[in-house]
N, C-alpha and C positions, 0 to 999 in steps of 0.2 A: 222843947216841948216833945211829951211822949208820944209816940206812934200811936194811932187808933187800932184797936184790935180788930177793926173791920177789913184792915189792909194786910195780907199776907205777903210775905217778901218770896219770891223765888229767885234764888242768886244761881247766876251761872258764870263761868270763868272767874278772872281776877275782879269783878266789880265790888267795889265797896258801897253799900247801900243805905242810904236812909232817904226816904223820898220827900222829895219838896212837892208834894199835893197838896191843892186846895180845891174842892169840889164845892162849887155853890149850885144850889138847887133851885130851880124856877118851876112852873107848872108843866113846861114842855121840853126843858132843855137844861143840862149841866154843864156847868162851865168848868173845864178843868186847867188848872193852873200850874205850869211845874217850872222849877228852877233847877238847873244843873251847873253843878260846880266840879272842878279838878280836885281830885282827892289829895294830891301832893300839895298842890299851891292854895287850895279853898278860894280860888278865884274863878268868877263866873266862866263858864264854857260855852263858848258860841258853837253854832254848827251842828248841835245835836238834832239828829231826826228822830221826832217823836212820833209813834202809829199808835193807834188803838185798834185792836184785831176786833172789830165788830161793825155791825151794820152792813148797808148794801154797798155793793162793788163800785168802784168809782167809774169816772167815764175817761176814757183813752183820749189823749190827746197829743198831737203831734210836738217833738222837741227835738234840739239839736245838741250835740256834744262837739264842739268846734277843736279845732288845734290852732293854736295863734302862740309866737314866740317860742314854739316846742314846748308847749304846755298844752294841757285839756283845759277848755274853758266852756262851763265852770268847772272845776276840780270835783265837785261833787253835784249830781243832777238828780232829782226825786221826780219819778215820773209814775202815772197810775198803770197798772200791769195791761198787758195788750197795746201799750203805746208805740208808734213809729217813731225812731229817733235816727236821725240824719248824722254824718260826722263830715261837715265841711272843712276842709284842709284850707286854713288862710294863711300859710306860712310859703316862703317861696322854696322851699324843700318838700321830698315826698316823705308821706309817713305809712306805717304799717301797722294798722290798730288791730289789737286781739284781745281776747278774753278767755280764760279757763275756768272761769266760774259755773258752777252747777247752776245757776238762774239763767245763765246765756252765754253759754261758748260760742265765739264765733271768731272770724280771721278775715279782717280786709286788708287784701296784701297790697304792696307798694302802688301809692297812688298820690295823685295831686289834684287841686280842686273840689269837686263833691261827688261821691259814688252815685251812681244811677238810683239806686232803691236803698230806702232806709232799712234798719234792723228792727224787727218788732220784738219786744220785750214782752212775752208771754208768759213768765213765770214770776212771781214776787221773790225778792231775795236781793242780797247785794251783789253786783258785777263789779269786778275790779279790772280797768283798763290798762293797757300797755301799749308802747312802741316798739317794735322790733330793731327800728333805726335808732332811735333815742332812748338810750337806757335809764333816763331821770325822769321820763313822762310817765305820770302815774294820775289814774282819776278813777271816779266812781260814779257808778248808777244804782241809785235804792229804787227799786222796783216795789211799788206799794199797790196792795189788794184792799185797802180802806181808804175811804174819803177823807177819815180822820187823823190828818198827817199835817205836821209843820216842822220848822227847823227853830233851834233856839237862837236869840237875837244876841247882840253884843253884850247883853246882861245875863244871858245863860236862860232865859226866859221863854216859853212856851204856852200858848193858850190854844185850847182844843174845845169847842162845843159840840157836845154829843147829844142824842136825843136822851129824855130822862129816864124812859124805860131800861137803857141798857146799864144803869146804875141802881135799879129797883133792889129792895131788899130780898136778899138769898140770892141773889145775881152776882156773878163776876165776869170781868173782862181783862184781857190781857193787853199790856201796855209793853210795846217794845221800843228800846232806844237803841242808836247806832250812832258812832262817830269814826270818822277815818284814822284817828289815834288810839283808838280801843287796841288792847293787847292782841285780841283776835279780830280784825275788823273785816271778816268774811262773812261775819253774821250779827245780829242784832242780838241785844240781852232783854230779857224776858221779865216782868214783874206781873203780879197777879192782883188785880184791885177789885174788892167786893164792896157792894154798895148796901143800902147807903153810907156815906163817908163825907166827914168834914173836918179835913186835918190839914196842916200847914208843917212841911217838912223839907228836908235837901235830899237830892239824887247826887251823891257823889261818885263819879267814873274814875277808874284808874285808866289813865291815858299816859302814851308814851309823849317824849319832849316834842316840841316842834322838830321836823326834820332839817339837818343842815340844807343847803342849798346845794342842788347839783348831786342829790343822794342817788343812789343807783339802785334798781329794782332787781337785785342778783337773784332771787329765788322766781321770780316770775321770767325773767329771761331765761335761765337755766332751763325752766320746763319747756318754753318755746323751743328752744335750741335742741332739745333731746328728743323732739318729734321726728 
């Protein structure tokens, strides 16, 4: 199916694009249905975080990024901006959690149990986490400044309902897509949607292969140890 002329593609990085976008319009809301696939395998891509940059700010909520079996749980945590996040350690060993990401650099030195105070994630962006004790540990916190955000399911599908006015004629909105296996997983990929639109296509993302078990975060570790 040919792409609609009302959708402009803004390409960044090594992302190959074709949208899987369906916009169904009602009197008050537009239902945006996205399907993400891996460009290499053409298989559905679960775990893509899709966000629409528009509308009122989301309501902050408390969340937790635990450590269990020497891994961050969940591997990817999505929270609204200004949310407090705790880092409970459920292992029988200590952890040293840190981030160098511009959205939230922080350092929780060697600890067991639960730190006394949560970390407030007050800037939208991608926060990559590591542990200075266990090199294989990696996690991400996606801090969103929109309430229109969701993750793709096992079929690579995302459904977002947005106000109809956001896709009014002559207006455009920005869609951001992020996945932990993007070639550059420190930021989201951006696409411009212009309304009104009614098309169905596929967003094919270039992603790295699944990491081997026990892979090390050499770059992140070296930056920590160089301080």
